[in-house]
Every structure is written in structure tokens, then in C-alpha cells.
C-alpha positions as CSV (number, residue, x, y, z in Angstrom):
1,M,146.1,182.5,155.2
2,V,142.3,183.1,157.0
3,E,140.5,180.6,155.2
4,R,143.7,177.7,156.2
5,F,143.2,178.9,159.7
6,F,139.6,178.1,159.9
7,R,139.8,175.0,157.3
8,S,142.7,173.7,160.5
9,L,140.1,175.1,163.7
10,K,137.5,172.9,161.6
11,S,138.8,169.7,160.8
12,E,141.9,169.5,163.3
13,W,139.7,171.3,166.2
14,I,135.7,171.4,166.4
15,G,135.2,168.4,164.5
16,E,131.7,167.1,165.3
17,H,131.5,168.8,168.4
18,E,128.4,170.8,169.3
19,Y,128.7,173.4,172.1
20,E,126.0,174.0,174.6
21,S,126.6,176.8,174.8
22,H,128.3,180.2,172.8
23,E,130.8,181.1,176.0
24,E,132.0,177.5,175.9
25,A,132.4,177.7,172.0
26,K,134.6,180.8,172.5
27,S,137.0,179.4,175.2
28,D,137.8,176.2,173.3
29,I,138.1,178.0,170.2
30,R,140.8,180.4,172.3
31,E,142.3,177.5,173.5
32,F,142.8,176.0,170.2
33,V,144.5,179.2,169.3
34,E,146.6,179.9,172.5
35,K,147.7,176.3,172.9
36,Y,147.8,175.2,169.6
37,Y,147.8,177.1,166.4
38,N,149.8,179.6,167.8
39,Y,152.7,177.3,169.9
40,Q,152.3,173.7,168.5
41,R,151.4,173.3,165.0
42,L,153.5,173.5,162.6
43,H,153.6,176.1,159.5
44,S,154.6,175.9,156.3
45,A,154.9,179.6,155.6
46,T,156.6,180.0,158.4
47,N,159.9,177.2,157.2
48,N,157.9,174.8,159.3
49,L,157.4,176.2,162.7
50,P,154.9,177.4,164.8
51,P,154.1,181.0,164.6
52,V,155.6,182.1,167.9
53,L,158.8,180.2,167.4
54,Y,159.5,181.6,163.9
55,E,158.6,185.3,165.1
56,A,161.1,184.8,168.1
57,S,163.8,183.6,165.3
58,S,163.3,186.4,163.3
59,L,164.2,189.2,165.7
């Protein structure tokens, strides 16, 4: 699962982007996790729901 996360991060978000600072990279990766990966991206392991919706549906 961790490998898949990093593959998605690299292929879907970062691509060929070159960050000018460590802080810029951290901010961009945080945005990927908080705004895209957990809320928008569908995951086959969670019945094709974003993790946040899957977690809410299993409560």
C-alpha cells in the first residue's frame, strides 16, 4: 500500500516538477494528501471510494 501511495504521488502529482525549496515540496505533497489522495482519488482497496468516504461509510 505504501508503495502504491508513492507511485501515485510521483506519477499523478509531482511528475517532472522541480521544487525550489524543501518547504515548497512539503507544502505541495501535503496538498496532494489532504486535498486529492484522501478526498478525490478512488481506491480499489476501498470499493472505489476515496479513503475519507470509505471510512465514513464503515462507521
